[in-house]
Every structure is written in structure tokens, then in C-alpha cells.
C-alpha positions in Angstrom: 115.4 193.0 130.2 113.6 196.2 130.8 115.0 199.0 133.0 112.9 199.9 136.1 110.6 202.9 135.6 109.2 203.0 139.1 110.4 202.7 142.6 108.9 202.6 146.1 110.3 205.3 148.4 108.2 205.0 151.6 106.1 202.6 153.6 103.8 202.7 156.5 101.8 200.2 158.6 99.8 199.8 161.8 99.5 196.7 163.9 97.0 194.0 162.8 94.5 192.4 165.1 91.2 193.3 166.6 91.0 197.0 167.5 87.3 197.9 167.9 88.3 201.4 169.3 90.5 202.2 166.2 88.5 203.4 163.2 89.4 202.4 159.7 90.0 206.1 159.0 92.4 206.5 161.9 94.3 203.4 160.8 94.4 204.6 157.2 95.7 208.1 158.1 98.4 206.6 160.4 99.6 204.3 157.7 99.6 207.0 155.0 101.4 209.5 157.3 104.0 206.8 158.1 104.6 206.1 154.4 104.8 209.8 153.4 107.2 210.6 156.3 109.2 207.5 155.6 109.8 208.9 152.1 110.9 212.2 153.5 108.0 213.9 151.7 105.0 216.0 152.7 101.3 215.4 151.9 101.4 218.0 149.2 104.1 216.2 147.4 101.6 213.4 146.5 100.0 213.6 143.1 97.6 210.6 143.2 96.0 208.8 146.1 95.1 205.2 145.3 93.1 203.4 148.0 92.0 199.8 147.6 88.6 198.5 148.7 87.4 198.1 152.3 84.9 195.3 153.0 83.8 195.8 156.6 82.0 199.1 156.1 80.4 200.3 152.9 80.3 203.9 154.3 84.1 203.9 154.9 84.7 202.4 151.4 82.7 205.2 149.9 84.7 207.7 151.9 87.9 206.2 150.3 86.4 206.6 146.9 85.2 210.1 147.5 88.7 211.5 148.5 88.2 211.5 152.3 92.0 210.8 152.7 92.9 213.8 150.6 91.0 216.0 153.0 92.3 214.3 156.2 95.9 214.4 155.0 95.9 218.0 153.9 96.1 217.4 150.1 93.2 219.4 148.9 94.0 221.4 145.7 97.4 219.7 145.5 96.5 216.1 144.7 95.4 215.6 141.1 93.4 212.4 141.5 91.9 210.0 144.0 91.0 206.7 142.5 90.1 203.3 144.0 91.7 200.0 142.7 90.1 196.8 144.0 91.1 193.3 143.1 90.7 191.5 146.4 93.9 189.9 147.6 95.5 190.9 144.3 95.0 194.6 145.0 98.6 194.9 146.2 100.2 193.9 142.9 97.4 195.6 140.9 97.9 199.0 142.7 101.6 198.8 142.2 101.3 198.0 138.5 98.9 200.9 138.0 101.0 203.3 140.0 104.0 202.2 138.0 102.1 203.0 134.8 101.2 206.5 136.0 104.7 207.5 137.0 106.4 205.8 134.0 104.1 207.7 131.5 104.6 211.0 133.3 101.0 211.2 134.4 102.2 211.5 138.0 105.4 211.8 139.9 104.2 210.2 143.1 101.4 207.8 144.0 100.2 207.0 147.5 98.7 203.4 147.7 96.8 202.5 150.8 94.6 199.9 152.4 92.6 200.0 155.6 89.9 197.8 156.9 88.3 196.4 160.1 87.1 193.0 159.1 88.5 191.6 162.4 86.1 193.7 164.4 83.0 192.5 162.5 80.5 190.5 164.4 81.6 186.9 164.0 78.7 185.7 161.8 79.0 188.8 159.5 82.7 188.0 158.9 81.9 184.4 158.2 79.1 185.3 155.8 81.2 187.9 154.0 84.1 185.5 153.2 82.1 182.3 152.9 80.2 183.6 149.9 82.8 185.8 148.2 83.7 184.5 144.7 81.3 181.7 144.9 78.8 181.3 142.0 75.3 181.8 143.2 73.9 179.6 140.5 76.2 176.6 140.5 78.2 176.5 143.7 76.4 178.3 146.6 73.4 176.0 146.6 75.7 173.1 147.5 77.4 174.8 150.4 80.5 175.7 148.6 82.6 178.3 150.5 86.1 179.8 150.7 87.5 177.1 153.0 86.2 174.6 150.5 88.1 176.4 147.7 91.3 176.2 149.7 90.7 172.6 150.5 90.0 171.7 146.8 93.3 173.3 145.7 95.2 171.7 148.6 93.8 168.3 147.7 94.8 168.6 144.1 98.3 170.0 144.9 99.0 167.2 147.3 97.8 164.6 144.8 100.0 165.9 142.0 103.2 166.7 144.0 103.1 164.0 146.7 103.1 166.7 149.4 101.9 165.5 152.8 99.7 167.0 155.5 102.7 167.5 157.7 104.4 169.5 154.9 101.3 171.6 154.5 101.3 172.2 158.2 105.0 173.2 158.2 104.1 176.3 156.2 102.0 177.5 159.1 104.8 176.8 161.6 107.4 178.7 159.4 105.2 181.7 159.1 104.5 181.8 162.8 108.3 181.9 163.5 108.5 185.0 161.4 105.4 186.5 163.1 107.1 186.1 166.5 109.7 188.6 165.3 107.0 191.0 163.9 105.5 193.5 166.4 102.7 194.2 164.0 101.5 190.6 163.8 98.2 189.4 165.3 99.6 186.0 166.4 103.0 185.9 168.0 102.8 182.9 170.3 104.7 179.7 169.4 103.0 177.3 167.1 104.1 173.6 166.7 103.5 171.1 164.0 101.5 169.1 166.5 99.3 172.2 167.2 98.4 172.5 163.6 97.9 168.8 162.8 95.7 168.2 165.9 93.5 171.2 165.4 89.9 170.5 164.3 89.1 169.5 160.7 87.4 172.4 158.8 87.4 171.1 155.2 89.6 168.1 154.3 92.6 168.3 154.4 92.4 171.7 156.0 92.3 172.1 159.8 91.6 175.2 161.9 95.2 176.2 162.2 95.6 176.0 158.4 93.0 178.7 158.0 93.6 182.5 158.3 91.9 184.7 160.9 90.3 188.0 160.0 92.0 191.1 161.4 91.9 194.9 161.4 94.8 196.6 159.8 96.2 199.2 157.4 99.3 199.6 155.3 100.6 202.1 152.7 103.4 202.8 150.3 104.6 205.6 148.0 105.6 205.0 144.4 107.8 207.5 142.5 109.6 207.6 139.2 112.7 205.4 139.2 114.8 208.3 137.8 113.9 210.5 140.9 113.8 207.8 143.6 117.4 208.0 144.7 117.0 211.8 145.3 113.9 211.2 147.4 115.3 208.4 149.7 118.5 206.5 150.2 116.7 203.2 150.2 114.5 203.0 147.1 113.1 199.7 146.0 112.8 199.3 142.2 110.0 197.5 140.4 112.0 195.2 138.0 109.1 193.2 136.6 105.4 192.4 137.0 103.5 189.6 135.2 100.0 188.2 135.9 97.4 185.8 134.5 93.6 185.7 135.2 92.7 182.0 135.4 89.0 181.8 136.5 86.1 183.2 138.4 84.7 179.9 139.7 87.4 177.7 140.9 85.7 174.8 139.1 86.6 176.4 135.8 90.4 176.5 136.4 92.2 173.9 134.3 95.2 173.4 136.6 94.4 173.8 140.3 97.9 172.6 141.4 99.6 175.5 139.5 97.0 178.2 138.8 98.6 180.9 136.7 101.8 181.3 138.8 104.1 179.3 136.5 103.3 181.4 133.4 103.5 184.6 135.4 106.9 183.7 136.9 108.4 182.9 133.5 107.3 186.3 132.2 108.5 188.1 135.3 112.0 186.6 135.1 112.3 187.4 131.4 111.3 191.0 132.1 113.6 191.5 135.0 116.7 189.8 133.5 117.0 187.9 136.8 116.9 184.1 137.4 115.7 182.0 140.4 119.2 181.9 141.8 119.2 185.7 142.1 116.1 185.8 144.4 117.0 186.3 148.1 113.5 186.7 149.6 110.1 185.2 148.6 107.2 187.3 150.0 104.3 185.1 149.0 100.6 185.5 149.4 99.2 182.8 151.7 95.7 182.8 153.3 96.0 179.0 153.2 99.3 177.1 153.3 99.1 175.5 149.8 99.5 178.9 148.1 103.0 179.6 149.2 103.9 176.1 148.1 102.5 176.7 144.6 104.4 180.0 144.4 107.7 178.4 145.5 107.3 175.8 142.8 106.6 178.4 140.2 109.5 180.7 141.2 111.9 177.6 141.1 113.7 178.8 144.3 113.8 175.4 146.1 117.0 174.2 144.6 115.3 171.2 142.9 113.5 170.1 146.1 109.7 169.8 146.4 108.4 172.9 148.0 106.8 171.0 150.8 109.9 169.2 151.8 111.9 172.5 151.4 109.6 174.3 153.9 109.5 171.3 156.3 113.3 171.3 156.4 113.3 174.9 157.7 114.6 176.5 154.6 112.0 179.2 154.6 112.1 179.9 158.3 114.3 182.5 160.0 117.9 181.5 159.2 116.9 179.4 156.2 118.2 179.7 152.7 115.0 181.2 151.2 113.2 183.5 153.8 109.5 183.4 152.9 106.7 185.8 153.8 108.7 187.3 156.6 105.9 189.3 158.2 104.0 186.0 159.0 101.5 186.4 156.3 97.7 186.2 156.7 98.1 183.0 158.6 99.9 184.8 161.4 100.0 188.6 160.9 96.2 188.3 160.1 93.9 188.5 157.1 92.9 192.1 156.7 90.7 191.7 153.7 92.2 193.1 150.5 95.0 194.3 152.7 96.5 190.9 153.5 98.4 191.0 150.2 99.2 194.7 150.7 100.9 193.9 154.0 103.0 191.1 152.3 104.0 193.6 149.5 105.0 196.2 152.1 107.1 193.6 153.9 109.0 193.0 150.7 109.8 196.7 150.4 110.6 196.8 154.1 113.1 194.0 153.8 114.9 195.5 150.8 115.0 198.9 152.5 116.7 197.3 155.4 114.0 198.4 157.8 112.7 195.0 159.1 114.4 195.1 162.5 114.8 191.8 164.3 113.6 189.8 161.2 115.9 191.6 158.7 117.3 189.3 156.1 121.0 190.3 155.7 122.3 191.1 152.3 119.0 190.8 150.5 119.0 192.6 147.1 116.2 191.0 145.1 112.8 189.8 146.2 109.9 188.0 144.5 106.3 188.8 145.6 103.1 187.1 144.7 99.4 187.9 145.1 96.0 186.5 144.1 92.4 187.6 144.6 89.0 186.2 145.0 89.0 182.4 144.7 92.6 182.7 143.5 91.2 184.1 140.3 94.5 185.6 139.2 98.2 185.0 139.7 100.6 187.9 140.1 104.4 187.7 140.3 106.4 190.9 140.9 110.2 191.1 141.0 111.7 193.9 143.2 115.3 195.0 143.7 117.5 197.5 145.4 119.1 197.8 142.0 117.5 199.7 139.1 
């Protein structure tokens, strides 16, 4: 077991949805300001600004790369570095891992990680084209109409074949996440969602129906990472990074050898070994979704379902509010909204929020340890992070 070297000391977020009158820059500044103030710090206490990539606007993305936030936040000549980290949906875990490395080596004392994008306000066809072709091989897959929904469908089909999970169990993930989103004022979708609603929605790519698929949204979130040794002096509610493990498994989904598991099983074993914790010690599972099969794969890998199949575990209500293993308590991309690379950042920020005791109506009482997962592209990599209130 290794001792934590980094901790998160502040978080910030703006509501997700379609906000055509709210610029990406405004959202980013609000999220960053919220995270810095939440930590009890000032802008000039930040050493490194680490934005992830924005997809809706190339111009805004270049602004992020070229230190626009340092200027807007009043960090000029105090911040030492502005550097972009982009790994698609895995940007959350990747930013955290790199920030941890910076503070643990002494290269920085504080790192501000941030995402902001407006993919929800893109013209409909532009949004479809952007995500339909991302991560799809131009030589071998695109000519046959392969797209992101097809990727989710292929993985879902294989998972259902190998585990015996049913369409109703897959749909129950969407229902569970919506119950959490109904408690989340920052979520895009907060209306009730029934199993029948999901299972009678139109077919998109077998076995996926419309309600199994995420919806693009505008949004922004941020968090501040500090040295573990200094975290308790900064905030009374630090969240320590106990472990992080990850595996890159493919670029083209056709090249992954195990679609029903991806790399999450290997990453989970490593993360538990690093942290010194076991599945029985996990109180919250904040799992990357986008499609409902991915939380099921992660639940299996984390071994937190008490010997049950993940699908039946979710269908029984165990991951919903009041259940034994609260899961993706912000509603995930299926209900809070898919904000591009920020969908995973929002899930990670929710993990911090829960362990800080700042989740309001959806607060999980007594939670000490959380597992978080992320993946990018066509689920090209599998990240498992173990977080704790205890160093």
C-alpha cells in the first residue's frame, strides 16, 4: 500500500444543458472560480492551470492552450505553467494522475484542472458528425457506416452474451441514473424516467434504444489538486488520491480482445493493490457511463455487487438512491448530460463532492472511500481511481 501524495481541496461546476447565451469562457471562469474559492484559496495561489480539450470550438480550445484562463482569472506572472491534457472521456483521470505527479514530485504545490465545452449548443448535424466519426478508423470502419452508437451497441451485445444480462437490466441503469439526476440541480434531465420509457424508445443500434444513448450538453467543471501533506491545512474536507491504475486496450474497437471487460478488470486489481483497500471498503462507485453497459462492466471489475451479476444488482435498486452501492450519483452522461471530454470530469468532481460531504440532497451518508472510472475515445482505455477521506 502506498501513502497518498496528492489530495483534491476544491471543486466547482456550472449546470449542464443547452445554454447558447453562455460562452465556454464564461462557464470555464465560473467553474474555476468556484473551485478556487471552495478551497479557500486565491487565483495567485495556483501554480499550474491544466485545461482539457474543448470540441465545439477550435478557437476556444486554442485559447485554453494559450493561457486565456490565466489572464481571465488574474494569474499572470504568478502561475508557472498552463498545459492542456486531452484524453477524451478519460481526461478526468488523466488530468488527476498528471496533477498528482506534479505535486508529489514538488514541481507544483497546486494544480487547477478544468473542462468547459458547448457541444450541446452545436447545430444538430455538426454534433452528430463530430461524435459519429470520432475514434472510427477511416480506412477500415468508416466506409461501412460504423459510428459511436455502433461501438456502444457492439460492446453491449458482447457483454449481454457473456454475462446473460438482459435488455431490461441494461435499461435499469438509465433509470437508476435518472433517479440521482432528479436530486441534482446541475443535471440536464431531471424528469422521471421509467423502465418502460427506456424499453419502448426507438431502436438506434441493436440492442441500444434512444433512451440508452447520451445527449450532448454544454457544461464546465473544475477541481484543485494539492500536496497531500498540505491538504488538511488548506481545507477541512480534503479528498486523497489513494490509487490510480489504467490500461490502454485499443484504438479501433475491433482490435480489443475482450469487449465484455475491456481493461477495467486489470486496472481494478492494480488500484486495489496500490490503495490497500478491498471491494468491501468501497462506499460509492462513480462510474463513467455514456451508454449503460459501461457502468455494468465497471461494477463487475470493481467486484462491489456482493457476488451478484451487475445487471441484476442494478435492476434490484442497489445502485439507486437508498441502495447499498450508490453509483454515478450526479446522473452521469445519460442524465446530467454528455459535455464532451467533460462528461468524465463531472463524474470525477461528483466523487470529490460526495466525499467532501457537499452533495446536498443526494449526499451519501458515511461515505469514506469511492471508486471512480473513466474511458476515452471508443473506450480505448480503462482507468480506475480510488479516492478516500483518509490519507
